[in-house]
C-alpha positions as CSV (number, residue, x, y, z in Angstrom):
1,M,249.4,25.0,67.3
2,T,247.1,23.3,69.8
3,K,244.3,25.0,71.6
4,E,244.2,25.3,75.3
5,Y,240.9,25.6,77.3
6,L,240.3,26.9,80.7
7,T,237.9,23.9,81.5
8,S,239.2,21.7,84.1
9,K,240.0,18.1,83.2
10,Y,237.8,16.8,86.0
11,T,235.3,17.7,88.7
12,N,234.3,16.4,92.1
13,S,231.5,15.7,94.4
14,N,231.5,19.1,96.0
15,E,231.3,21.0,92.6
16,I,228.5,18.9,91.5
17,K,226.5,19.5,94.7
18,D,227.3,23.1,94.4
19,V,225.9,23.5,90.9
20,R,222.9,21.3,91.7
21,K,222.1,23.5,94.7
22,L,222.7,26.6,92.7
23,L,219.9,25.5,90.3
24,S,217.7,24.4,93.1
25,L,217.3,20.9,91.8
26,T,216.8,17.6,93.5
27,Q,219.1,14.8,92.6
28,K,216.5,13.3,90.3
29,Q,215.7,16.6,88.6
30,F,219.4,17.2,88.1
31,A,220.0,13.7,86.8
32,D,217.2,14.2,84.3
33,F,218.6,17.5,83.2
34,V,222.1,16.4,82.5
35,G,221.1,13.2,81.0
36,V,222.3,10.6,83.6
37,S,220.5,8.3,86.1
38,K,219.9,9.4,89.7
39,P,222.2,6.7,91.1
40,T,225.0,8.3,89.0
41,I,224.4,11.6,90.7
42,E,224.2,10.0,94.1
43,R,227.5,8.2,93.3
44,W,229.2,11.4,92.2
45,E,228.0,13.3,95.1
46,S,228.9,10.8,97.8
47,G,232.4,9.8,96.4
48,D,235.7,11.3,96.4
49,E,236.9,10.3,93.0
50,R,237.8,12.7,90.2
51,I,234.9,12.8,87.8
52,T,235.6,13.2,84.1
53,G,233.7,13.5,80.9
54,P,231.2,16.0,79.4
55,I,229.8,16.7,83.0
56,V,233.0,18.7,83.6
57,L,232.2,21.2,80.7
58,L,228.5,21.2,81.5
59,L,229.1,22.1,85.2
60,E,231.3,25.0,84.2
61,I,228.8,26.3,81.7
62,L,226.0,26.0,84.4
63,R,228.0,27.6,87.1
64,R,228.6,30.7,84.8
65,N,225.1,30.7,83.4
66,P,222.6,29.1,85.7
67,E,219.7,30.7,83.9
68,I,220.3,28.1,81.1
69,E,218.5,25.5,83.0
70,N,215.2,27.6,82.7
71,E,215.7,27.8,78.9
72,F,215.6,23.8,78.9
73,T,212.6,23.4,81.1
74,L,209.3,22.8,79.4
75,P,206.4,24.8,80.7
76,Q,203.7,22.9,82.8
77,R,200.9,21.6,80.5
78,E,197.7,23.5,81.1
79,T,195.6,22.1,78.4
80,P,194.1,18.5,77.8
81,M,196.6,17.9,75.0
82,R,200.2,18.7,74.0
83,L,201.9,18.0,70.8
84,K,205.6,18.0,70.5
85,Y,206.9,18.8,67.1
86,Y,210.4,17.5,66.4
87,Y,213.0,17.7,63.6
88,K,215.0,14.5,64.1
89,D,215.6,14.6,67.9
90,M,215.4,18.4,68.4
91,L,212.2,19.8,69.9
92,C,211.1,22.6,67.6
93,T,207.7,23.6,68.8
94,L,205.5,22.7,71.8
95,I,201.9,23.0,70.9
96,D,199.3,22.9,73.8
97,V,195.8,22.5,72.6
98,D,192.2,22.7,74.2
99,E,190.0,21.2,71.5
100,I,186.8,22.1,73.5
101,K,187.6,25.7,73.8
102,Q,189.4,25.8,70.4
103,R,192.5,27.4,71.9
104,V,196.1,26.8,70.8
105,H,199.2,28.1,72.6
106,I,202.7,27.4,71.1
107,K,206.3,27.8,72.3
108,N,209.0,27.6,69.7
109,Y,212.5,26.2,70.6
110,T,214.2,27.1,67.3
111,D,214.9,30.3,65.4
112,N,214.8,28.4,62.1
113,L,211.4,29.2,60.6
114,L,211.6,26.1,58.5
115,F,211.6,23.9,61.6
116,R,208.9,25.6,63.4
117,A,205.4,24.0,63.2
118,F,203.7,27.2,62.2
119,G,206.6,29.1,60.6
120,K,206.6,32.8,61.5
121,N,203.2,32.6,63.0
122,E,203.7,33.0,66.8
123,S,200.0,32.9,67.7
124,P,198.2,30.3,65.5
125,S,194.4,30.1,65.6
126,F,192.5,26.9,66.0
127,A,192.1,26.9,62.2
128,D,195.8,27.1,61.7
129,Y,196.2,24.3,64.1
130,E,193.8,22.1,62.1
131,E,195.5,23.0,58.8
132,F,198.8,22.1,60.4
133,L,197.4,18.6,61.5
134,E,196.1,17.9,57.9
135,S,199.6,19.0,56.5
136,R,201.3,16.3,58.5
137,C,199.1,13.3,57.3
138,F,197.8,12.1,54.0
139,P,195.2,14.4,52.2
140,K,191.4,13.6,52.6
141,S,191.2,13.4,48.9
142,R,193.9,10.8,48.6
143,D,193.2,7.9,46.3
144,K,192.3,4.7,48.3
145,M,192.0,6.7,51.5
146,K,189.5,4.3,52.9
147,L,192.0,1.5,52.6
148,M,194.7,3.5,54.4
149,L,192.2,4.4,57.2
150,K,191.4,0.6,57.5
151,E,195.1,-0.2,57.7
152,Y,195.5,2.3,60.4
153,D,192.3,0.9,62.2
154,I,190.8,4.5,62.0
155,P,187.1,4.5,61.4
156,F,186.9,8.0,59.7
157,Y,189.3,10.7,58.4
158,D,190.7,12.3,61.4
159,P,194.1,14.1,61.0
160,L,194.8,13.9,64.9
161,L,194.2,10.0,64.8
162,I,196.2,9.5,61.9
163,I,199.1,11.5,63.5
164,E,198.8,9.5,66.6
165,R,199.1,6.3,64.6
166,T,202.0,7.5,62.3
167,G,203.8,10.0,64.5
168,G,203.1,12.6,61.9
169,R,205.9,11.3,59.8
170,M,206.1,12.1,56.2
171,E,208.3,10.1,53.6
172,E,210.1,13.1,52.5
173,D,211.2,14.7,55.8
174,D,212.7,14.1,59.2
175,F,209.8,15.7,61.3
176,R,207.5,13.9,63.7
177,I,205.0,14.6,66.2
178,V,204.4,13.1,69.7
179,V,201.0,13.5,71.1
180,E,200.4,13.7,74.9
181,R,196.8,13.6,76.2
């Protein structure tokens, strides 16, 4: 027995424009959101062709649940630094940091505690943040640490600098950290 779906086999320019306007997005914003280029959105919206592919299902989902767009929108950065903690290509935790004021604010994007930067801790302290950084690089007491620092061109042990050079990658896992200053 084959399954039958209510999703249309194609969409058109009017449906794409309607959903984009429903979400109050520019063509560029909508292109970024659905993972295509702005010229692709322009072509889709100005043509009279039948448009096929994953965009058909995505439009139907967005039409029925426009609030989903908000769930995928990252909050504006309000601190001097932001760390994005990933498992493979999935953003797990957003970490906004003000080192001068020693403030940390996080937003988790997964319910899996093992993939969150701070596990079940929803309000980490600055000390928790520093401990997290150290957990994502080699320990300060590591044998031949000075040689490793020299290899990374780092003058002294600083977990954040090490993470910036290594991406916070460890040999035994698929996590990584992107630092934005």
